[in-house]
C-alpha positions as CSV (number, residue, x, y, z in Angstrom):
1,M,-62.8,-116.2,106.1
2,D,-59.6,-114.3,105.3
3,A,-56.4,-115.8,106.8
4,R,-55.9,-112.6,108.8
5,D,-59.2,-113.2,110.7
6,T,-57.9,-116.6,112.0
7,K,-56.5,-116.0,115.5
8,H,-55.2,-119.4,116.3
9,R,-52.7,-121.5,114.3
10,L,-53.4,-124.6,112.3
11,V,-50.9,-127.5,112.3
12,A,-51.3,-129.6,109.1
13,I,-49.4,-133.0,109.4
14,G,-48.9,-135.4,106.5
15,T,-47.5,-138.9,106.6
16,S,-48.1,-142.2,104.9
17,A,-49.1,-145.7,106.1
18,E,-45.4,-146.3,106.9
19,G,-45.3,-143.4,109.3
20,V,-48.3,-144.1,111.5
21,V,-46.1,-145.5,114.3
22,E,-44.1,-142.3,114.2
23,L,-47.3,-140.2,114.1
24,R,-48.5,-142.0,117.2
25,R,-45.3,-141.2,119.0
26,L,-45.5,-137.5,118.0
27,V,-49.1,-136.8,119.1
28,K,-48.3,-138.3,122.5
29,T,-45.9,-135.5,123.1
30,L,-48.3,-132.6,122.4
31,P,-49.3,-130.6,125.4
32,A,-53.0,-130.7,126.6
33,T,-53.1,-126.9,126.5
34,L,-52.0,-126.6,122.9
35,G,-53.6,-123.4,121.4
36,A,-53.8,-124.7,117.9
37,A,-55.9,-127.2,115.9
38,I,-54.2,-130.2,114.3
39,A,-55.2,-131.7,110.9
40,V,-53.8,-135.0,110.0
41,V,-53.8,-136.9,106.7
42,V,-52.4,-140.4,106.3
43,H,-51.6,-140.9,102.7
44,G,-52.7,-144.3,101.5
45,D,-55.4,-146.5,100.1
46,A,-58.8,-146.1,101.6
47,D,-58.7,-149.5,103.3
48,E,-55.3,-148.5,104.9
49,S,-56.6,-145.4,106.7
50,P,-55.9,-145.9,110.4
51,L,-58.6,-145.3,113.0
52,P,-58.1,-142.2,115.1
53,N,-57.9,-144.3,118.2
54,G,-55.1,-146.2,116.6
55,I,-53.2,-143.0,116.0
56,G,-53.6,-141.3,119.4
57,P,-54.8,-143.7,122.1
58,D,-52.6,-141.9,124.6
59,T,-52.6,-138.3,123.3
60,P,-53.7,-135.6,125.8
61,L,-55.7,-134.0,123.0
62,P,-59.2,-135.2,121.7
63,I,-58.8,-137.0,118.4
64,D,-61.4,-138.2,115.9
65,Y,-62.3,-138.4,112.2
66,A,-63.2,-135.0,110.9
67,Q,-66.9,-134.3,110.2
68,H,-68.0,-132.4,107.1
69,T,-68.5,-128.6,107.9
70,E,-67.3,-129.2,111.4
71,H,-66.0,-126.0,113.0
72,I,-62.3,-126.0,113.8
73,V,-61.5,-125.7,117.5
74,P,-58.0,-125.3,118.9
75,G,-56.7,-128.2,121.0
76,R,-58.3,-130.9,118.8
77,I,-56.9,-133.3,116.3
78,Y,-58.9,-133.9,113.1
79,V,-58.1,-137.0,111.0
80,A,-59.0,-137.3,107.4
81,P,-61.5,-140.3,107.0
82,P,-61.0,-143.0,104.3
83,D,-61.7,-142.0,100.7
84,R,-62.2,-138.3,101.4
85,H,-59.9,-135.4,100.9
86,M,-59.9,-133.1,104.0
87,L,-59.9,-129.4,103.2
88,I,-59.8,-126.3,105.4
89,K,-62.4,-123.7,104.4
90,G,-62.4,-120.7,106.6
91,D,-63.1,-121.9,110.2
92,Q,-64.5,-125.3,109.0
93,V,-63.2,-128.7,108.0
94,C,-64.7,-129.9,104.7
95,L,-64.6,-133.5,103.4
96,V,-64.8,-134.0,99.6
97,H,-64.7,-136.9,97.2
98,G,-62.5,-134.9,94.8
99,P,-60.1,-136.3,92.2
100,K,-57.3,-138.5,93.5
101,E,-54.0,-136.8,94.0
102,N,-50.8,-138.8,93.9
103,D,-52.9,-141.9,93.2
104,T,-54.7,-141.7,96.6
105,R,-57.6,-140.1,98.5
106,P,-57.1,-138.7,101.0
107,A,-53.9,-137.0,100.0
108,I,-51.6,-134.6,101.8
109,D,-51.3,-131.9,99.2
110,P,-55.0,-130.8,99.2
111,L,-55.0,-130.4,103.0
112,F,-51.8,-128.3,102.9
113,R,-52.9,-126.1,100.0
114,S,-56.2,-125.4,101.7
115,A,-54.5,-124.7,105.0
116,A,-52.2,-122.2,103.2
117,F,-55.1,-120.5,101.6
118,A,-57.3,-120.3,104.8
119,Y,-54.6,-119.6,107.4
120,G,-51.7,-117.9,105.5
121,A,-48.9,-117.1,107.9
122,R,-50.7,-119.0,110.8
123,A,-50.4,-122.4,109.0
124,I,-47.7,-124.8,110.0
125,G,-47.1,-127.7,107.6
126,I,-45.2,-130.8,108.8
127,V,-44.1,-133.7,106.5
128,L,-43.3,-136.9,108.4
129,S,-42.1,-140.3,107.4
130,G,-43.6,-141.7,104.2
131,S,-43.1,-143.0,100.6
132,L,-42.6,-141.0,97.5
133,D,-43.3,-137.3,97.6
134,D,-46.9,-136.4,98.6
135,G,-46.8,-133.2,100.7
136,T,-44.0,-131.5,98.8
137,A,-46.2,-129.3,96.6
138,G,-48.5,-128.6,99.5
139,L,-45.6,-127.6,101.8
140,L,-44.4,-125.2,99.0
141,A,-47.9,-123.6,99.1
142,I,-47.7,-123.1,102.9
143,K,-44.3,-121.6,102.6
144,D,-45.3,-119.3,99.8
145,R,-48.2,-117.9,101.8
146,G,-45.9,-117.1,104.8
147,G,-46.5,-120.2,106.8
148,I,-43.9,-122.4,108.5
149,A,-42.5,-125.5,106.8
150,V,-41.3,-128.4,109.0
151,V,-39.9,-131.8,108.0
152,Q,-38.9,-134.8,110.0
153,D,-35.1,-135.3,109.5
154,P,-35.0,-138.0,106.8
155,T,-32.2,-139.8,108.5
156,D,-34.5,-140.2,111.5
157,A,-37.5,-141.4,109.5
158,M,-38.6,-145.0,108.9
159,A,-39.5,-144.1,105.3
160,P,-37.3,-141.1,104.3
161,S,-38.8,-140.3,100.9
162,M,-41.5,-137.8,101.7
163,P,-39.5,-135.6,104.2
164,G,-36.5,-136.0,101.9
165,S,-38.4,-134.8,98.9
166,A,-39.9,-131.8,100.8
167,A,-36.5,-130.8,102.1
168,A,-35.0,-131.0,98.6
169,H,-37.7,-128.7,97.1
170,V,-38.8,-126.4,99.9
171,A,-36.7,-123.9,101.9
172,V,-37.8,-125.6,105.2
173,D,-37.8,-123.6,108.4
174,H,-37.1,-126.6,110.7
175,C,-35.8,-130.1,110.1
176,R,-36.0,-132.1,113.3
177,A,-35.8,-135.6,114.6
178,L,-39.2,-137.0,115.6
179,R,-38.6,-136.6,119.3
180,D,-38.1,-132.8,118.9
181,I,-41.1,-132.1,116.7
182,G,-43.7,-132.1,119.5
183,P,-41.8,-129.6,121.6
184,L,-41.2,-127.5,118.4
185,I,-45.0,-127.4,117.7
186,A,-45.6,-126.2,121.2
187,A,-43.0,-123.5,120.8
188,L,-44.2,-122.4,117.4
189,V,-47.8,-122.2,118.6
190,A,-46.7,-120.2,121.8
191,N,-44.2,-118.3,119.6
192,T,-41.5,-118.7,122.2
193,G,-38.2,-117.7,120.8
194,I,-38.9,-119.0,117.3
195,A,-38.1,-116.8,114.4
196,P,-40.9,-116.2,111.9
197,A,-40.8,-117.9,108.5
198,E,-39.5,-116.0,105.5
199,I,-42.3,-114.8,103.2
200,A,-41.9,-115.6,99.5
201,P,-41.1,-112.6,97.2
202,V,-44.2,-110.8,95.9
203,G,-44.0,-112.0,92.3
204,R,-43.7,-115.6,93.2
205,R,-46.3,-115.3,95.9
206,E,-48.8,-113.9,93.4
207,L,-48.2,-116.8,90.9
208,S,-48.3,-119.4,93.7
209,T,-51.5,-117.9,95.2
210,R,-53.2,-118.3,91.8
211,V,-52.0,-121.9,91.5
212,I,-53.1,-122.7,95.0
213,E,-56.5,-121.1,94.2
214,L,-57.0,-123.2,91.0
215,E,-55.9,-126.5,92.7
216,H,-58.0,-125.8,95.7
217,Y,-61.0,-125.3,93.4
218,I,-60.3,-128.6,91.7
219,S,-60.0,-130.5,95.1
220,D,-63.1,-128.8,96.5
221,A,-65.6,-128.8,93.6
222,G,-64.2,-131.1,91.0
223,V,-64.3,-130.0,87.4
224,A,-66.5,-130.7,84.4
225,L,-65.0,-132.0,81.2
226,T,-66.2,-128.9,79.4
227,D,-64.6,-126.6,81.8
228,R,-61.2,-125.9,80.2
229,D,-60.3,-122.4,81.4
230,W,-58.9,-123.6,84.7
231,W,-56.8,-126.3,83.0
232,N,-55.3,-123.9,80.4
233,E,-54.3,-121.5,83.1
234,L,-52.8,-124.1,85.4
235,V,-50.9,-126.3,83.1
236,T,-49.1,-126.6,79.8
237,P,-49.8,-129.7,77.6
238,C,-47.0,-132.4,77.8
239,G,-48.2,-135.3,75.7
240,L,-48.7,-137.7,78.6
241,T,-52.0,-139.5,79.5
242,C,-53.6,-139.9,82.9
243,P,-53.5,-143.5,84.0
244,E,-56.6,-143.1,86.1
245,C,-59.0,-141.8,83.4
246,Q,-57.0,-141.8,80.2
247,G,-57.4,-138.0,79.9
248,V,-54.8,-135.6,78.7
249,L,-52.1,-134.6,81.3
250,G,-50.6,-131.2,81.5
251,E,-47.5,-130.0,83.4
252,V,-48.4,-127.7,86.3
253,R,-46.9,-124.2,85.6
254,D,-45.2,-124.0,89.1
255,R,-41.9,-125.3,87.8
256,R,-40.2,-125.8,91.2
257,V,-41.4,-129.4,91.5
258,L,-42.4,-131.4,88.4
259,R,-46.0,-132.5,88.6
260,F,-49.0,-133.0,86.4
261,R,-52.8,-132.6,86.2
262,C,-55.4,-134.1,83.9
263,Q,-58.5,-132.4,82.6
264,T,-60.7,-134.2,85.1
265,G,-58.4,-133.1,88.0
266,H,-56.3,-136.1,88.9
267,A,-52.9,-135.0,90.1
268,Y,-49.5,-136.7,90.1
269,S,-46.0,-135.8,91.2
270,A,-43.5,-137.0,88.7
271,M,-42.3,-139.9,90.9
272,T,-45.8,-141.1,91.6
273,L,-46.7,-140.9,88.0
274,L,-43.6,-142.9,87.1
275,R,-44.5,-145.6,89.5
276,V,-48.1,-145.8,88.4
277,L,-47.1,-146.0,84.7
278,A,-44.5,-148.7,85.4
279,A,-47.2,-150.8,87.1
280,T,-49.7,-150.1,84.3
281,S,-47.3,-151.0,81.5
282,E,-46.3,-154.3,83.3
283,A,-50.0,-155.2,83.7
284,A,-50.6,-154.4,80.0
285,V,-47.6,-156.6,79.0
286,G,-48.9,-159.4,81.2
287,A,-52.3,-159.2,79.7
288,S,-50.8,-159.3,76.2
289,L,-48.8,-162.4,77.0
290,R,-51.8,-164.2,78.5
291,A,-53.9,-163.3,75.4
292,L,-51.2,-164.7,73.1
293,A,-51.0,-167.9,75.1
294,Q,-54.7,-168.4,74.9
295,E,-54.7,-167.7,71.2
296,A,-52.0,-170.3,70.6
297,E,-53.9,-172.8,72.8
298,L,-57.1,-172.3,70.9
299,A,-55.3,-172.8,67.5
300,R,-53.8,-176.0,68.8
301,R,-57.2,-177.3,69.9
302,L,-58.8,-176.5,66.6
303,A,-56.0,-178.2,64.7
304,I,-57.0,-181.6,66.2
305,Q,-60.7,-181.2,65.5
306,P,-61.9,-183.5,62.7
307,A,-64.1,-180.7,61.3
308,H,-60.9,-178.6,60.7
309,A,-58.8,-181.4,59.3
310,T,-58.2,-179.5,56.1
311,D,-56.8,-176.5,58.1
312,A,-54.9,-178.6,60.7
313,A,-51.4,-177.8,59.3
314,A,-52.1,-174.1,59.0
315,L,-53.6,-174.0,62.5
316,A,-50.6,-175.8,64.0
317,N,-48.3,-173.5,62.2
318,L,-50.3,-170.5,63.6
319,A,-50.1,-171.9,67.1
320,S,-46.3,-172.4,66.8
321,S,-45.8,-168.9,65.3
322,I,-47.9,-167.3,68.1
323,T,-46.0,-169.2,70.8
324,S,-42.6,-168.2,69.3
325,G,-43.7,-164.6,69.1
326,A,-44.8,-164.6,72.7
327,L,-41.5,-166.2,73.8
328,E,-39.5,-163.5,71.9
329,L,-41.6,-160.8,73.4
330,R,-41.1,-162.1,76.9
331,T,-37.4,-162.4,76.4
332,M,-37.1,-158.9,75.0
333,L,-39.1,-157.5,77.9
334,R,-37.0,-159.3,80.5
335,S,-33.9,-157.9,78.9
336,Q,-35.4,-154.4,79.0
337,L,-36.4,-154.7,82.6
338,Q,-32.9,-155.8,83.6
339,Q,-31.5,-152.5,82.0
340,T,-33.9,-150.1,83.7
341,P,-34.5,-149.4,87.4
342,F,-38.1,-148.1,86.8
343,T,-40.4,-151.0,87.1
344,S,-43.0,-151.7,89.8
345,A,-40.7,-154.3,91.3
346,T,-37.5,-152.2,91.2
347,L,-39.0,-148.7,91.5
348,P,-39.2,-148.4,95.3
349,R,-42.2,-146.8,97.1
350,T,-39.5,-145.0,99.0
351,H,-37.8,-142.4,96.8
352,M,-34.5,-141.7,98.3
353,V,-32.9,-138.3,98.3
354,P,-29.1,-138.3,97.8
355,A,-27.2,-138.7,101.1
356,S,-25.6,-135.2,100.6
357,D,-29.1,-133.7,100.6
358,R,-30.6,-135.6,103.5
359,S,-29.3,-133.5,106.4
360,C,-31.8,-130.8,105.3
361,P,-30.3,-127.9,107.3
362,E,-32.7,-125.3,108.6
363,R,-32.7,-122.1,106.6
């Protein structure tokens, strides 16, 4: 279905587990007569995905997990179920077990991209409270296709990172406190006194459309390791490795926001990749220290065995040397960690935008 054939609007909303309380407050304010469908993704681990009745027990609109190939009906709220990306394809919702994006499934960016592709100027993307920056690239896609970009005012958000990142990278149409977003949705759907969003210049729109197309294909169908054409067109090699599958990462050619894709389709924003790599390196260091400690302990035990009496001195020296090396490694790493802010302990799940950028004036 072409976007021009879609008569009603689609409102795509993204938040993370930290924003569920705010999401619940928002859907309560939506009118029962809303002439648009609502698609919601809560970014987070599969076991953190909230039940629809936990999001909207008091909403005037029917709300439930989306069903695969379910037809989209205005006035309903569709929630991405655990461990599935939710995509919009024509007039249907599709659920796929595609590659993780930003270290999670479901993720916000796949929904937003598919909404931009299917609904064009009739798509409304909304980024609410949440950690890091999922939703930024997807909101760029909605904006590039002529849709409307909305963010919760970061100063009003429990977790300001996601709306702050979106506001820093996207020329948002509306930046509102949570209490004002429900009425704004109603006004946008009814088109009462709301100016249309600016459409991206033709050249950028063509490049973005191709990027959206390629990334939508990856989320929808997955990719084979032998299928390199899409990857070469979408990214440039960057010398980094995917922490999920150990494949080669490339930098996505849309340079407005730094992000990466591997050859099997896993996608990362730069901040998410930094956090995942920090956690991975700390785990690897911990495993190395444990292995050294066990090696030293085994050498000490062998040194006191009668059968190894002739090697006792050498084994004792080996144990001492390994222990000293492990202590030096631990001391060096502790010193390094004190000098860098980017560890799993010190790199916050909330990526703050500088205070001067957080007011995100409407454009």
